[in-house]
N, C-alpha and C positions, 0 to 999 in steps of 0.2 A: 764645408757643409752648412746648409739651409736647416732651419729649425722652426717647427710651427708649434704651438702651443693651444691645446684645448683643454677645457673643463668638462669633464664627463662625471654623471653620477653612476660611477661604478666603484667598487671596492679594490681597485688596484693604483699603484702608484705611478708605474711607467711603461711606456710601450717602445721595446727596443726590437728592431728589425720586424720578425713575425711573432713574438711572444709578449704576453702579458705577465709582468711580476708583481706578486701581490707585496703590499707593504707589511713586512713583518717586524719593523722596528719601532712601529708606533708607541709611543709611551701611555700607559694607562692615565686616565684623568679623574678627577673628582665627579662623582656622581651625586648622591644625596650625603646630606650631613646627617649622621646617626646618632650622634651627641652633640649639644650644643649647649653647654653649661657654663653659664658666667654668674652663678651663686647669688644672684639678686633676689629670685623669687622664693617660692616654698622650698626648704632644703628637704630633699627627699632621698638622700644617699643612705645606704643600708650598712649598719655596722658589721665588720668582720671580726669575730671574736672580741677581744676586749679593746678595739681600736676606739679611740675618741676622735672624729672630725666634725668640725661644728661651723658654723656659718658664723662669721665675725665681721663687724664693722669697721673697716680700717680707713675710711673716708677717702682723701685724695691719694692715698699710697695704694688704692687698687687699680689694676689695669684698666677696668671698666666699671663703671657703676660706684659703689662704696664697698661692698661686700667680697669676701674671699672666704674659702675653706681652709680651715686651720687643723693640721695634725697635732694633737697635743699629749698623746701618752702611747706608750708601748711601740716597739719595734715591728719590723715584719714577722708574721703576716698580718699583724692586728691594723686595721685601718676601716674604709668603707668602700662600696661600690655603688655603681648606677648601671643599670642597663640600656644598651642601645634601642633605638627605635626598630631595628631590624637587625639580624645577623649577617655578617660579612666575612668574605675569604680573603680579600686583599684590602689595605686599610692604609689610611694617613691618618696621625693623630698628632695633634699641635695643643701645647700647653703652656703656662707660664708658672714659675715656681721660684720662690725665695725663702732661704734660711733665716728665721727671725730671732731665734735664741741659740744658745749654744747648750742647750738641755738635749738630752737624749741620745739616740745613736745618730752616728756621723753619716746619715744618708736621707736624700730625698727619692724616695722610691714610688715608682708607678709601673701599673700593668695593663695591658690588653688580654682579656682572656676570653676562653671559650664559655660560651652560655651555660653549658650543661656540666663543665667542669673546672677545676681550679688550675687550668692548664693554659699557657700561652707564651707572650714575650713581654719583656719589661725592661725599663729603665731605671739605673741607680746611678745618682749624680752627688758626689760627696765633694770634700773639700780638696781632694786630690785626684779625682779620677772621674771619668765619664765611662758607663758599663752599659752593654746591652745584654740582657740575660734570657735564658729559658727559664720558664716557672712550671714546675711540675708538682701539681699538688702543693703548691705554695713552697717547695723545695727550689733552690736556686742554682743554675749552672751559669756560668761567665763564658759568652760566647765570643765577645770581642771586647776590648777596652781602650781608652788611652788617656795618658796622663795630663788632665785639666780639670780644675776644680772651681767651685763656687766662691765668689767674694760674700762674706756675711753681709746681710741686709740688702742686697741688690737682686732685682728681678732677672730672670734668665727665661729664653724661650728654647723649649725642647721639642723636638719633631720626631717621630718613630713612623717608618713607611715599610709595609711589607707588601711585596709584589711578586706572588709565586713563593719560590725557595729563597728570594732576596730580602734580606734585612738591612736598614739603614737607619743609624740614629744619628740626629744632627743637635748640635749646641751652638747657640746664639748667646754668647755670654755677657752678662750684665747688659742686655738688651731686650727691649720689648718691640718685637718685629711682627708687623702685620703678617697675618698668615697666607696673604696672597703675594708677599714681597720678600719670600725666604728664599736667598740665594747667596748672601755672604756669610757663610759659616765659621765660628771660630775653631770648631772640632767637628769630625766625623768618624764614625766607625761602622764598619760594614762586615757582613758575614753571610753564608749561606746555611739555612737550615730547614729541614723538611718535615720535622717532628709534627707539626700541626698546619694540616694545609688550610683549614678554612673552617667556620662555625663560631668566629669571634662574635661575642655578644655584649660583653661587659667592659667599662672602664674601672680601675682599683686606683684609688690612693692609699699606699700602704707605707712602707718604709720607715724610717726614724722618727724623730720629732724633736723641736717644733719647726714647723714649716708651713708656708701659705702656698696655695694653689689657686690660680684664677684662669677664667675663660680656657676651660678643657673641652676641645673639640676634636672630634673624629667623623673622617668621611669614608663612604665606600668608594672604591677605586674600580673604575671598569676600562675596558679598551675602547679608544677612540674610534667610533666607526663613521666620522665625518668623512664623506667622499673626498678625497684628495685630487690635486691637480694632476692631470696625465700628459705626458710629453710625448708628442707624434714625432719621429724621426725619420728623416727622408733617407731612403736607400736608392741607389741606381736609379735616380730620376722618378721614382714613384713612391707613394705613401703606403706604409703596411700597417694593419692592425689586427690581430688575432687571426692570422693567416689568409686574410684577403688583401689584394693589391688594389689600391685605389689610384687612379691616372693623377698624374701631377697637376692636372688644372681642375680637378675635382672641385665643386662649389661647396665648401665646409659650411656656409651659411645655411645649408639645408640639413646638416646633422649627417650622422654616419649612417 
């Protein structure tokens, strides 16, 4: 069977016989970055309860620049937060974390919460496990976990993705991975939860102490509306699109 391929500026992926089938499998893509924090400039994170998160110069040990955010006192929910530039429903968060002393609670913990409430989804990374959590008024519910932990004193890359009801948490252990090259995970946990469908507006550094954070980034995710390629399939000697039969000798250079 002969095949002819056309690129059309339409929101459909494939023409088969007489019907156009929409592309329902397109994955969401990054839109705007709603948080881009490298901790190099003015430190404007707002304390939560009695948490102390401060800007520390670690020089070449930083992921970028010289500065990191270090949590030094009190366990969850004490910490600090920063609001996004806009609220989002679906998101991708990427950050780098390192346990720097054996003081305090055995968790490096982060959350993405609703702007108006202390509710959302979070990360707990310990010496023995990677945990995806639901946060409700700072109360915590484990949604999924896997037995893998940090090595003391090494940077790790964490990535939390929410698309609809689907949540995915990824770990790149002992690695500083470019956020555009995140594909070889050490561990992944996934779950489905529809408790908080949208309205996320702030990033949290909470958890135990003492640990460092650098390059805390969050993107809004949207459906990709880029017009895809369309495949026109020959049927019984004629070409068909959306119910119209075209002669087999139709001059496609003039369009449809």
